[in-house]
C-alpha positions in Angstrom: -30.2 -3.6 7.9 -26.9 -5.7 6.3 -24.0 -4.9 5.5 -23.3 -4.3 1.7 -19.2 -4.7 1.1 -17.7 -4.6 -1.7 -13.8 -4.4 -2.2 -11.5 -3.1 -5.6 -9.0 -5.5 -6.7 -5.2 -3.4 -5.1 -3.7 -2.0 -8.6 0.3 -1.9 -9.0 1.7 -0.3 -5.3 -1.6 1.0 -4.1 -3.4 -1.7 -2.0 -7.6 -2.4 -2.5 -10.3 -0.6 -1.2 -13.2 -1.9 0.0 -17.3 -0.2 0.3 -19.1 -0.4 3.3 -22.5 0.5 3.2 -23.2 2.3 6.0 -26.7 3.7 8.3 -25.3 7.3 7.0 -23.8 6.7 4.1 -20.4 4.9 2.9 -17.1 4.0 4.1 -14.5 4.3 2.2 -11.5 2.2 3.4 -7.7 1.9 2.2 -5.1 0.1 4.3 -5.1 1.8 7.3 -7.2 5.3 5.8 -10.9 5.4 6.5 -13.0 7.9 4.7 -16.8 8.1 5.9 -19.4 10.2 3.0 -22.4 10.7 4.5 -25.6 10.9 2.0 -25.7 14.2 2.1 -21.9 13.9 0.1 -22.6 11.1 -2.5 -23.9 13.1 -5.4 -21.6 15.2 -5.3 -18.8 12.7 -5.0 -20.2 10.0 -7.3 -20.0 13.1 -9.9 -16.4 13.9 -9.5 -15.3 10.7 -9.8 -17.1 10.3 -12.9 -15.5 12.7 -14.7 -12.3 12.1 -12.8 -12.0 8.9 -14.4 -13.1 10.8 -18.2 -9.9 12.2 -17.6 -7.6 9.6 -17.1 -9.8 7.8 -20.1 -8.1 10.7 -22.3 -11.8 13.4 -22.5 -8.3 15.7 -20.1 -9.6 18.6 -21.0 -13.3 18.6 -20.8 -13.1 16.5 -17.3 -10.9 19.6 -16.3 -13.7 22.4 -17.9 -16.5 20.5 -16.1 -14.7 20.0 -11.9 -13.7 23.8 -12.0 -17.2 25.0 -13.5 -18.8 23.0 -10.0 
C-alpha cells in the first residue's frame, strides 16, 4: 500500500497537523508530537471530532450532551 498523507494548515500559534495513513490505522503529527490511532479507534475518534466541531460552531450544549452520553 502506498502511503497517503494530508496536511492541515497551521492556524494561529498551532503548527500544521499531518495525517498519515498507515497499515494499522493513522498517525497524527503536530510538531514533535505524534499520536497513533489504530483502526478500531477511528470510528469513535471521528464521532468525537464531529461533535467537538459542532461545539465550536455554536451548538455547544447539544455537542456536550452527546459527548457525555457516550
